[in-house]
C-alpha atoms as one frame of an Amber mdcrd trajectory, in Angstrom:
protein
  -6.388  11.238 -15.272  -2.815  11.310 -16.258  -1.419   9.378 -13.369   0.287
   6.921 -15.712   2.811   9.518 -17.094   3.361  10.734 -13.346   6.836   9.828
 -12.376   5.644   9.329  -8.740   2.993   6.839 -10.342   5.648   5.142 -11.784
   7.576   4.899  -8.923   4.771   3.577  -6.805   3.745   1.123  -9.479   7.426
  -0.407  -9.381   7.432  -0.460  -5.574   4.182  -2.454  -5.745   5.818  -4.953
  -8.470   8.822  -5.192  -5.975   6.788  -6.064  -2.818   4.349  -8.367  -4.984
   7.322 -10.378  -6.227   9.220 -10.453  -2.806   5.925 -12.163  -1.131   6.671
 -14.893  -3.449  10.515 -14.985  -3.250  13.626 -12.955  -2.099  15.044 -10.935
  -4.952  16.761  -7.668  -5.761  14.845  -4.463  -5.745  14.436  -1.978  -8.299
  13.150   0.717  -6.250  15.418   1.919  -3.408  12.183   2.430  -1.341  11.288
  -1.244  -1.284  13.674  -2.581   1.255  12.893   0.604   3.608   9.292  -0.355
   3.314  10.253  -4.169   4.234  12.145  -3.009   7.076   9.084  -1.642   8.714
   6.645  -4.289   8.186   6.558  -4.846  12.001   4.897  -1.237  12.004   2.837
  -1.361   8.948   1.313  -4.743   9.161  -0.176  -4.541  12.485  -2.014  -1.283
  11.458  -3.427  -3.091   8.234  -4.335  -6.137  10.451  -6.357  -3.686  12.934
  -7.751  -1.877  10.107  -9.267  -5.098   8.652  -9.810  -7.486  11.589 -11.922
  -9.904   9.509  -8.964 -10.338   6.986  -5.918 -11.916   8.336  -2.789 -10.732
   6.350  -2.418 -14.388   4.892  -5.988 -14.123   3.395  -5.496 -10.591   1.809
  -4.474 -10.914  -1.854  -0.833 -10.503  -2.220  -1.005  -7.384  -4.825  -3.676
  -5.613  -2.137  -1.271  -6.291   0.472   1.833  -4.816  -1.211  -0.468  -1.760
  -2.314  -1.497  -1.267   1.305   1.926  -1.722   2.696   3.153   1.027   0.552
   0.360   3.328   1.042   0.507   2.769   4.930   4.322   3.213   4.912   3.616
   6.704   2.999   0.704   7.665   5.553   2.387   6.929   8.506   5.895   7.149
   8.369   7.244   9.278   5.431   4.115  11.603   5.534   5.426  13.468   2.167
   2.197  13.816   0.560  -1.350  14.613   1.785  -3.351  11.684   2.920  -6.009
  12.092   0.120  -3.235  11.796  -2.479  -1.968   8.738  -1.059  -5.243   7.045
  -0.754  -6.230   8.117  -4.492  -2.747   6.609  -5.629  -3.383   3.511  -3.821
  -7.054   3.160  -5.164  -5.687   3.673  -8.918  -2.992   0.931  -8.278  -5.726
  -1.362  -6.906  -7.888  -0.730 -10.084  -4.667  -0.907 -12.429  -3.374  -4.355
 -10.810  -5.951  -6.025  -8.400  -9.438  -7.488  -8.730 -12.775  -5.764  -9.052
 -13.236  -5.439  -5.115  -9.669  -4.358  -4.399 -10.104  -0.667  -4.981 -12.966
  -0.506  -2.473 -11.263  -2.980  -0.057  -8.064  -0.663  -0.146 -10.109   2.447
   0.189 -11.865   1.115   3.151  -8.760  -0.221   5.091  -6.949   3.030   4.514
  -9.857   5.547   5.490  -9.887   3.311   8.917  -6.285   3.996   9.268  -6.857
   7.703   8.592  -9.729   7.905  10.912  -7.358   6.049  13.738  -4.748   8.317
  13.308  -6.845  11.503  13.475  -8.664  10.186  16.517  -5.409   9.637  18.480
């Protein structure tokens, strides 16, 4: 897969880095989408919490949370890509930046969110 060459992948990678860094300290952003995502956390975080109730947001690895916030923003608010593309990209980012279990955790959370979206 050539995702590393894809400009959308590069943009998402930068957003994840911004969101991850923001979890430690306030800073300037390199992606214009980052402040848009941060402004919608009151809508994004409850969806993540609802899809993974056994994992309070404070216990989720910061990089996993950054990936989830980007993916949920794209899935529920911008809706510019098909859900499968957004989930695949989030799983790839998790493999790139997260732990051994990050990709399956992110895939499960996003799958739950998609099911809730299609059932409502």
